[in-house]
Each structure stands twice: as C-alpha cells, then as structure tokens.
DSSP file (Angstrom, degrees, kcal/mol; ACC not computed):
  #  RESIDUE AA STRUCTURE BP1 BP2  ACC     N-H-->O    O-->H-N    N-H-->O    O-->H-N    TCO  KAPPA ALPHA  PHI   PSI    X-CA   Y-CA   Z-CA
    1    1 A X              0   0    0      0, 0.0     2,-0.5     0, 0.0    14,-0.1   0.000 360.0 360.0 360.0 132.6    0.0    0.0    0.0
    2    2 A X        -     0   0    0     12,-0.1     2,-0.5     1,-0.0    12,-0.0  -0.747 360.0-144.5 -88.8 129.8    1.3    3.4   -0.9
    3    3 A X        -     0   0    0     -2,-0.5     2,-0.0     2,-0.0    11,-0.0  -0.826  17.0-129.0 -93.6 125.1    1.1    6.0    1.8
    4    4 A X    >   -     0   0    0     -2,-0.5     3,-1.9     1,-0.1     4,-0.1  -0.367  20.5-115.5 -69.3 154.1    0.3    9.5    0.6
    5    5 A X  G >  S+     0   0    0      1,-0.3     3,-0.6    43,-0.2    -1,-0.1   0.759 115.1  60.3 -60.2 -24.2    2.6   12.4    1.8
    6    6 A X  G 3   +     0   0    0      1,-0.2    -1,-0.3    42,-0.1    -2,-0.1   0.274  68.0 110.0 -88.4  12.3   -0.4   13.8    3.6
    7    7 A X  G <  S-     0   0    0     -3,-1.9    -1,-0.2     1,-0.1    -2,-0.1   0.667  84.1-124.9 -65.1 -15.5   -0.9   10.8    5.8
    8    8 A X  S <  S+     0   0    0     -3,-0.6     2,-0.2     1,-0.3    -1,-0.1   0.241  70.6 118.7  93.7 -14.9    0.2   12.8    8.8
    9    9 A X        -     0   0    0      1,-0.1    -1,-0.3    20,-0.0     3,-0.1  -0.551  51.7-154.9 -83.9 153.5    3.0   10.5   10.0
   10   10 A X  S    S+     0   0    0      1,-0.3    20,-2.1    -2,-0.2     2,-0.3   0.734  76.9  22.8 -95.9 -27.8    6.6   11.7   10.1
   11   11 A X  E     +A   29   0A   0     18,-0.2    -1,-0.3     2,-0.0     2,-0.3  -0.999  66.3 127.7-142.7 141.5    8.3    8.3    9.7
   12   12 A X  E     -A   28   0A   0     16,-1.8    16,-3.5    -2,-0.3     2,-0.3  -0.923  43.0-108.9-166.8-173.2    7.4    4.9    8.3
   13   13 A X  E     -A   27   0A   0     -2,-0.3     2,-0.3    14,-0.3    14,-0.2  -0.923  22.1-169.8-131.4 160.4    8.8    2.4    5.9
   14   14 A X  E     -A   26   0A   0     12,-2.3    12,-3.4    -2,-0.3     2,-0.3  -0.996  30.9-109.3-147.5 143.2    7.8    1.2    2.5
   15   15 A X  E     +A   25   0A   0     -2,-0.3     2,-0.3    10,-0.2    10,-0.2  -0.609  47.2 173.6 -71.6 131.6    8.8   -1.7    0.2
   16   16 A X  E     -A   24   0A   0      8,-2.7     8,-2.7    -2,-0.3     2,-0.5  -0.987  28.7-126.0-143.1 149.7   10.8   -0.2   -2.8
   17   17 A X  E     +A   23   0A   0     -2,-0.3     2,-0.4     6,-0.2     6,-0.2  -0.845  23.3 179.1-100.8 130.7   12.7   -1.7   -5.7
   18   18 A X  E >>  -A   22   0A   0      4,-2.1     4,-3.7    -2,-0.5     3,-1.2  -1.000  30.0-134.8-126.4 130.8   16.3   -0.6   -6.3
   19   19 A X  T 34 S+     0   0    0     -2,-0.4    -1,-0.1     1,-0.3     4,-0.1   0.825 104.7  51.0 -54.7 -34.1   18.2   -2.1   -9.3
   20   20 A X  T 34 S+     0   0    0      1,-0.1    -1,-0.3     2,-0.1    -3,-0.0   0.735 129.3  15.3 -77.8 -21.5   21.4   -2.7   -7.2
   21   21 A X  T <4 S-     0   0    0     -3,-1.2     2,-0.2     1,-0.3    -2,-0.2   0.541  93.1-136.2-128.9 -13.3   19.6   -4.5   -4.3
   22   22 A X  E  <  -A   18   0A   0     -4,-3.7    -4,-2.1     2,-0.0     2,-0.4  -0.592  66.2  -4.5  85.3-152.4   16.1   -5.6   -5.4
   23   23 A X  E    S+A   17   0A   0     -6,-0.2     2,-0.3    -2,-0.2    -6,-0.2  -0.650  76.9 159.0 -82.6 127.4   13.1   -5.1   -3.2
   24   24 A X  E     -A   16   0A   0     -8,-2.7    -8,-2.7    -2,-0.4     2,-0.7  -0.903  48.5 -96.5-138.7 165.7   13.9   -3.7    0.3
   25   25 A X  E     -A   15   0A   0     -2,-0.3     2,-0.4   -10,-0.2   -10,-0.2  -0.815  44.4-162.4 -84.1 117.4   12.2   -1.9    3.1
   26   26 A X  E     -A   14   0A   0    -12,-3.4   -12,-2.3    -2,-0.7    18,-0.3  -0.864  18.6-120.0-104.7 135.0   13.1    1.8    2.6
   27   27 A X  E     -Ab  13  44A   0     16,-1.5    18,-2.7    -2,-0.4     2,-0.4  -0.493  26.0-152.6 -67.8 139.6   12.7    4.3    5.4
   28   28 A X  E     -Ab  12  45A   0    -16,-3.5   -16,-1.8    16,-0.2     2,-0.4  -0.969  14.5-177.4-118.2 132.6   10.2    7.1    4.6
   29   29 A X  E     -Ab  11  46A   0     16,-2.7    18,-2.4    -2,-0.4     2,-0.4  -0.988  28.2-120.8-131.8 137.2   10.6   10.5    6.1
   30   30 A X  E >>  - b   0  47A   0    -20,-2.1     3,-1.0    -2,-0.4     4,-0.6  -0.640  18.8-141.1 -74.7 128.4    8.5   13.7    5.8
   31   31 A X  G >4 S+     0   0    0     16,-3.3     3,-1.4    -2,-0.4    17,-0.2   0.914 101.0  53.8 -56.1 -46.4   10.6   16.6    4.5
   32   32 A X  G 34 S+     0   0    0     15,-0.4    -1,-0.3     1,-0.3    16,-0.1   0.691 105.7  54.1 -65.0 -18.8    8.9   19.1    6.7
   33   33 A X  G <4 S+     0   0    0     -3,-1.0     2,-0.4   -23,-0.1    -1,-0.3   0.538  84.6 102.5 -92.7  -8.4    9.7   17.0    9.8
   34   34 A X    <<  -     0   0    0     -3,-1.4     2,-0.2    -4,-0.6     3,-0.1  -0.627  66.1-140.8 -79.2 130.2   13.4   16.8    9.1
   35   35 A X    >   -     0   0    0     -2,-0.4     3,-2.2     1,-0.1    28,-0.4  -0.521  33.8 -84.9 -84.0 155.4   15.5   19.1   11.2
   36   36 A X  T 3  S+     0   0    0      1,-0.3    28,-0.2    -2,-0.2    29,-0.1  -0.398 119.4  21.1 -58.0 131.9   18.5   21.1    9.8
   37   37 A X  T 3  S+     0   0    0     26,-3.7    -1,-0.3     1,-0.3     2,-0.2   0.284  89.4 138.5  89.6 -10.0   21.5   18.8   10.0
   38   38 A X    <   -     0   0    0     -3,-2.2    25,-1.9    25,-0.2     2,-0.3  -0.498  37.1-157.5 -70.7 134.6   19.5   15.6   10.2
   39   39 A X  E     -D   62   0B   0     23,-0.2     2,-0.4    -2,-0.2    23,-0.2  -0.858  10.3-167.8-114.6 149.6   20.9   12.8    8.1
   40   40 A X  E     -D   61   0B   0     21,-2.4    21,-2.3    -2,-0.3     2,-0.3  -0.996  15.3-139.1-136.9 129.3   19.1    9.7    6.6
   41   41 A X  E     -D   60   0B   0     -2,-0.4    19,-0.2    19,-0.2   -14,-0.2  -0.641  37.7 -79.0 -88.9 144.6   20.9    6.7    5.1
   42   42 A X  S    S+     0   0    0     17,-3.3    16,-0.9    14,-0.3    14,-0.2  -0.479 101.1  66.7 -79.1 156.6   19.6    5.0    2.0
   43   43 A X  S    S+     0   0    0     12,-0.6   -16,-1.5    14,-0.2     2,-0.3   0.282  89.6 118.5 -77.9 130.8   17.7    3.2    0.9
   44   44 A X  E     -bC  27  55A   0     11,-2.0    11,-3.3   -18,-0.3     2,-0.4  -0.963  51.1-137.8-155.4 169.7   15.2    5.8    1.9
   45   45 A X  E     -bC  28  54A   0    -18,-2.7   -16,-2.7    -2,-0.3     2,-0.5  -1.000   7.0-157.9-136.8 132.2   12.5    8.2    0.6
   46   46 A X  E     -bC  29  53A   0      7,-2.9     7,-3.0    -2,-0.4     2,-0.3  -0.962  20.8-169.6-111.5 124.2   11.9   11.8    1.5
   47   47 A X  E     +bC  30  52A   0    -18,-2.4   -16,-3.3    -2,-0.5   -15,-0.4  -0.870  15.6 164.9-118.4 146.8    8.3   13.0    0.8
   48   48 A X        -     0   0    0      3,-2.3   -43,-0.2    -2,-0.3   -42,-0.1  -0.827  54.6 -91.8-138.8-177.2    6.6   16.3    0.8
   49   49 A X  S    S+     0   0    0     -2,-0.3   -43,-0.1     1,-0.2     3,-0.1   0.663 124.6  34.1 -72.7 -14.1    3.3   17.5   -0.6
   50   50 A X  S    S+     0   0    0      1,-0.2     2,-0.3   -45,-0.1    -1,-0.2   0.523 122.5  13.1-119.9  -7.5    5.0   18.5   -3.9
   51   51 A X        -     0   0    0     -3,-0.1    -3,-2.3     2,-0.0     2,-0.4  -0.991  51.3-140.1-161.0 165.1    7.8   16.0   -4.5
   52   52 A X  E     -C   47   0A   0     -2,-0.3     2,-0.5    -5,-0.2    -5,-0.2  -0.999  15.1-161.2-131.8 130.6    9.4   12.7   -3.6
   53   53 A X  E     -C   46   0A   0     -7,-3.0    -7,-2.9    -2,-0.4     2,-0.5  -0.962   7.5-153.5-115.9 123.7   13.1   12.2   -3.4
   54   54 A X  E     -C   45   0A   0     -2,-0.5     2,-0.6    -9,-0.2    -9,-0.2  -0.841   3.5-156.2-100.4 128.6   14.5    8.6   -3.5
   55   55 A X  E     -C   44   0A   0    -11,-3.3   -11,-2.0    -2,-0.5   -12,-0.6  -0.919  18.0-132.5-107.6 117.8   17.8    8.0   -1.8
   56   56 A X    >   -     0   0    0     -2,-0.6     3,-1.9   -13,-0.2   -14,-0.3  -0.203  34.8 -83.9 -65.6 155.9   19.7    5.0   -3.2
   57   57 A X  T 3  S+     0   0    0      1,-0.2   -14,-0.2   -15,-0.2    -1,-0.1  -0.374 119.2  24.8 -56.1 136.3   21.2    2.3   -1.0
   58   58 A X  T 3  S+     0   0    0    -16,-0.9    -1,-0.2     1,-0.4     2,-0.2   0.204 104.3 100.9  90.4 -15.3   24.7    3.4    0.2
   59   59 A X    <   -     0   0    0     -3,-1.9   -17,-3.3    15,-0.2    -1,-0.4  -0.529  57.2-150.2 -94.6 166.1   23.9    7.1   -0.3
   60   60 A X  E     -DE  41  72B   0     12,-2.2    12,-2.7   -19,-0.2     2,-0.4  -0.953   1.6-154.0-132.7 156.3   22.9    9.6    2.5
   61   61 A X  E     -DE  40  71B   0    -21,-2.3   -21,-2.4    -2,-0.3     2,-0.4  -0.984   9.3-171.3-128.7 142.4   20.7   12.7    2.5
   62   62 A X  E     -DE  39  70B   0      8,-2.1     8,-2.9    -2,-0.4     2,-0.6  -0.997  23.1-129.8-133.2 137.8   21.0   15.7    4.9
   63   63 A X  E     - E   0  69B   0    -25,-1.9   -26,-3.7   -28,-0.4     6,-0.2  -0.778  32.7-140.9 -84.5 124.4   18.7   18.6    5.4
   64   64 A X    >   -     0   0    0      4,-2.8     3,-1.7    -2,-0.6   -26,-0.1  -0.280  23.2-105.7 -81.9 169.1   20.8   21.8    5.2
   65   65 A X  T 3  S+     0   0    0      1,-0.3   -29,-0.1   -29,-0.1    -1,-0.1   0.710 122.4  58.0 -66.7 -19.7   20.4   24.9    7.4
   66   66 A X  T 3  S-     0   0    0      2,-0.1    -1,-0.3     0, 0.0    -3,-0.0   0.453 123.2-106.0 -88.1  -1.5   18.9   26.6    4.3
   67   67 A X  S <  S+     0   0    0     -3,-1.7     2,-0.1     1,-0.3    -2,-0.1   0.560  79.0 125.6  91.1   8.9   16.2   23.9    4.1
   68   68 A X        -     0   0    0      1,-0.0    -4,-2.8     2,-0.0     2,-0.5  -0.455  61.4-116.1 -91.5 169.2   17.6   22.1    1.1
   69   69 A X  E     -E   63   0B   0     -6,-0.2     2,-0.6    -2,-0.1    -6,-0.2  -0.939  23.5-162.7-105.0 128.6   18.4   18.4    0.7
   70   70 A X  E     -E   62   0B   0     -8,-2.9    -8,-2.1    -2,-0.5     2,-0.5  -0.956   7.9-159.7-112.1 119.6   22.0   17.5    0.1
   71   71 A X  E     -E   61   0B   0     -2,-0.6     2,-0.6   -10,-0.2   -10,-0.2  -0.871   8.7-163.2-106.5 127.4   22.6   14.0   -1.2
   72   72 A X  E >   -E   60   0B   0    -12,-2.7   -12,-2.2    -2,-0.5     3,-1.5  -0.943  12.2-151.7-105.8 114.1   26.0   12.2   -0.9
   73   73 A X  T 3  S+     0   0    0     -2,-0.6    -1,-0.1     1,-0.3   -12,-0.0   0.772  91.2  35.0 -61.3 -28.4   25.9    9.3   -3.4
   74   74 A X  T 3         0   0    0    -15,-0.1    -1,-0.3    -3,-0.1   -15,-0.2  -0.058 360.0 360.0-118.9  33.6   28.4    7.1   -1.4
   75   75 A X    <         0   0    0     -3,-1.5   -16,-0.1   -15,-0.1    -2,-0.1   0.473 360.0 360.0  75.1 360.0   27.5    8.0    2.1
C-alpha cells in the first residue's frame, strides 16, 4: 500500500525496488519533519506535498540549514 505524503505521519517504511539490491524496506521521512543537520541513510524516501526524493542504498541525505536536501551518493 502506498502512503500519501499527507498521511500525517513523520516516519514509516515502504517496500521499494532498487536495481542494485532488489526489493527492500526503505525508510520514509516527511521533508517538513526533518531538522537542519538531520541525516538519513539510503535506501530511503523523503516525501513532501509537492515532491518525492529517492535515496539509493549506500547514499545519504542531509537537510541543510537553508532547508535544502544535500545527497551524498556514497554515504
């Protein structure tokens, strides 16, 4: 079941397919709930009401102090 970004939860997981690993449980995080400096390791998904950002296994994402997402492909 796909959870919409408006479901109200800040964290959950979802089954997702990645070519390098196959189907895995990916952490899902609400963009608006991420604090500046917070990091999330892939495989993961960051959702908002206007976009979805998929983070590959082995990569990391960090919310910057300016409110952007900075993705490091190899952690």
